[in-house]
Every structure is written in structure tokens, then in C-alpha cells.
PLY file of the C-alpha trace (Angstrom):
ply
format ascii 1.0
element vertex 128
property float x
property float y
property float z
element edge 127
property int vertex1
property int vertex2
end_header
98.46 36.04 80.96
101.07 37.95 82.89
104.77 37.16 82.91
104.50 35.02 86.05
101.85 32.75 84.49
98.76 34.03 86.31
95.65 35.16 84.52
95.16 38.91 84.90
91.68 39.89 86.10
90.11 42.62 84.03
89.48 45.81 85.97
86.10 47.25 85.02
85.99 50.30 87.29
88.47 51.58 89.89
88.75 54.28 92.55
91.65 55.17 94.87
91.54 56.69 98.35
94.88 57.99 99.66
94.98 58.26 103.44
98.45 59.10 104.79
100.66 56.00 104.68
97.69 53.93 103.57
96.11 53.74 100.15
92.81 52.00 99.51
92.02 50.61 96.07
88.42 49.80 95.14
88.28 47.69 91.97
85.32 46.17 90.16
86.49 43.01 88.41
84.85 40.30 86.33
84.62 36.59 87.11
85.15 33.94 84.44
81.36 33.90 84.05
81.49 37.67 83.36
79.76 38.59 86.61
81.17 41.45 88.68
82.67 41.52 92.17
84.52 44.11 94.25
88.04 43.96 95.63
89.13 46.36 98.35
92.90 46.52 98.81
94.68 48.30 101.64
98.29 49.11 100.78
100.49 50.42 103.58
103.98 51.84 103.06
106.79 50.80 105.41
110.27 52.32 105.46
113.28 50.11 106.17
116.24 51.22 108.30
118.32 51.76 105.16
115.78 54.22 103.72
114.30 51.81 101.20
110.61 50.99 101.49
108.12 48.24 100.85
104.36 47.87 100.85
102.14 45.42 102.71
98.82 44.71 101.06
95.61 43.23 102.39
92.74 42.40 100.07
89.03 41.74 100.59
86.92 40.11 97.89
83.26 41.12 98.08
80.65 39.37 95.95
77.17 40.65 95.06
75.36 38.22 97.34
77.19 39.82 100.30
76.69 43.49 99.36
73.49 44.11 101.37
74.82 42.54 104.57
78.23 44.18 104.21
76.68 47.60 103.56
74.29 47.24 106.49
76.99 46.29 108.98
79.48 48.87 107.65
76.84 51.62 107.98
75.91 50.44 111.48
79.55 50.38 112.60
80.45 53.77 111.12
77.28 55.34 112.58
78.16 53.88 116.00
81.68 55.33 115.90
80.51 58.76 114.78
77.68 58.79 117.37
80.05 57.77 120.17
83.14 59.81 119.22
82.01 62.42 116.69
83.77 63.28 113.46
86.81 64.96 115.03
90.01 63.00 114.49
91.59 62.30 117.86
94.94 60.95 116.69
97.52 63.74 117.06
99.31 62.90 113.82
96.11 63.56 111.87
95.36 66.93 113.42
96.17 69.90 111.18
97.74 72.02 113.90
99.61 69.24 115.71
103.08 70.21 114.46
102.50 73.89 115.23
101.14 73.11 118.72
104.00 70.68 119.39
106.62 73.28 118.41
104.97 75.92 120.62
104.84 73.52 123.59
108.44 72.44 123.05
109.55 76.07 123.05
108.01 76.72 126.50
110.30 76.36 129.53
110.09 73.08 131.45
107.99 73.19 134.61
107.96 71.10 137.75
104.78 69.39 136.55
106.38 68.20 133.31
106.77 64.45 133.05
110.35 63.30 132.90
111.52 61.15 129.99
112.59 58.49 132.50
108.96 57.78 133.41
108.05 56.65 129.87
108.07 53.02 128.80
110.05 51.97 125.74
107.48 50.53 123.32
107.93 48.79 119.97
105.20 49.69 117.51
105.97 46.78 115.15
102.97 44.84 116.47
100.43 47.62 115.96
0 1
1 2
2 3
3 4
4 5
5 6
6 7
7 8
8 9
9 10
10 11
11 12
12 13
13 14
14 15
15 16
16 17
17 18
18 19
19 20
20 21
21 22
22 23
23 24
24 25
25 26
26 27
27 28
28 29
29 30
30 31
31 32
32 33
33 34
34 35
35 36
36 37
37 38
38 39
39 40
40 41
41 42
42 43
43 44
44 45
45 46
46 47
47 48
48 49
49 50
50 51
51 52
52 53
53 54
54 55
55 56
56 57
57 58
58 59
59 60
60 61
61 62
62 63
63 64
64 65
65 66
66 67
67 68
68 69
69 70
70 71
71 72
72 73
73 74
74 75
75 76
76 77
77 78
78 79
79 80
80 81
81 82
82 83
83 84
84 85
85 86
86 87
87 88
88 89
89 90
90 91
91 92
92 93
93 94
94 95
95 96
96 97
97 98
98 99
99 100
100 101
101 102
102 103
103 104
104 105
105 106
106 107
107 108
108 109
109 110
110 111
111 112
112 113
113 114
114 115
115 116
116 117
117 118
118 119
119 120
120 121
121 122
122 123
123 124
124 125
125 126
126 127
């Protein structure tokens, strides 16, 4: 038992995927009957205004009887996305040369076709 009184689940096999601010944990665990199941945990780091940070976690429990259906739908969905949009990452923050391109663009003189800052909408990204 852990200090807070909960029974710790034994981790049988684990893998970690780090992806920017997100980290994905894949853990094989054992049930009380000694059967195995998979947990997938997404942990996302958030920074507070004072510089401190915290993590939000979301967990999926996947049992053997659901593996085939889960695998089939996951494969279908990922194939669809790659067929429709290709493997290139569109998000600017994930592009390798984004910072370099941004600095080069920022260094160019402003033109008449440049959009003014006043035309942008103030958006809060807390809900995304």
C-alpha cells in the first residue's frame, strides 16, 4: 500500500513517448486476478503566471477484450489522417525551421499588404 492508503498497481512493462509539452505513458499492469491490461496516460505541463508549473493527466484503461476493436479503429483513423493530410506537420510550432523563418520575416521591412495588429482578435487559449 502507498502512503495515502491506495493499493499500488504493479507495472509489468512501460514505455514513454515525449512529445513537446505532452508526455504519453504506456503501462502494462496486472489485475487482482493477475490478468494484464494497458493504461495510456497523457500528461501535459502547464506553467502558472508565477513561473511554477503543474501537470494535468488523462488516463485510458484498455482491457484485452477491447484490443482488436481499439487497434482497428486507431489504425483506420490514423490512416485517414495521413491519407488526407500527409505526414507533414502543419502546426508552425512543430516545424523545425519555424523560428528561423519567423526571425527572417520579422527582420523584413513592413509593407502596405501587411496586416495590422489592430485587425487581430484577442483570443484566450485556456479552452483549447
